[in-house]
N, C-alpha and C positions, 0 to 999 in steps of 0.2 A: 114219829122221831127216827133218826137215822141210828141202825144200830150196829156198831162194829166189833168186829172180832175181839175178844176179851184182851189178848195179849197185844194186840196192835192198839186198841184203845187204850191201855194201861200206860204203854209206852209213849204214846202221843200225849196222854195226860201229864206224864213226869216229865217230857221235855217241855211241855208247853209252861209246867210249874219253874221250870228252870230258867226260861226266859224270861218269864214274869220276875222272877226275883234278882235276875242279873239288870234288867231294864230297871227295876226297883233301885237296887244298889248303886246305878250309874247316876239315877236321878236325884237320890239324897246326896252323893256326892257332889253334884251341880248346886245343889241348893247350899252345901256347906261354903263350897267355893263363893258363892254370891257374899258370902261374909268374910271370906278368910282368903281372899284372893292370892296371897304369897305363900300359902301354905304348900311347899313342894312335895312333902308326902301325900296329900290329898291331890294335887295333880297328878302324880304319877299313879295312884289309883285309880283315878277318874279314867285317864288314859287306858290302864289296863281293862277296868270294867267295861268301857265301851266296846273296845276290842272283844271281849269275850261275850257280850250282849250280842253284838253283831255277827259272831260266829253260831251263835245258838240260834238266833233268828234264821241266819241261812240254812242251818241244819234242818230247823223246824219246817221251814219252806220247802226245801228240797225234797223233803218225805211225805209232807201233808198238804200242802198247799201255801197260799199268800196268807199271811197275818192281818195286812191291810190292804185296801184297795191300791195305795202307792206301790204296793209290791207286785201286783198284778200286770204283767205283761201287756202292751196296749194293742192289742190284735184281735180280728175277728176269728171265731166269738168270743164274747166278754166272757173270761174266767170267774170273775170275783165272786158270783152267786152260786158258783157250780157247787162247792166243797159244802160238807156242813157247816153250820154256822157253831160257834163254841158251846152254845145252849143246847144244840139238838144231839152231841153226843151224849150218849149215857152215861150217869155218873154213877158211881160205885161208893 
């Protein structure tokens, strides 16, 4: 198991949780809009939530590496498998 310094590990987990929350909120709004396509308030919230999720994802990836293989630069050597996987980070 990869052991990260506690302060770095804690901030990494906190930021990852924020990414997950933002992605979840955007997905929930997307599902709501499937049944309420004319709701302007939901459309505005969806637009804002997608921007926030993207910003949080970019912040995480610039500090800790890619969250998905599609975020990995297509250059040699392949970097996707070089960072610890989410489950390899020590849980507290």
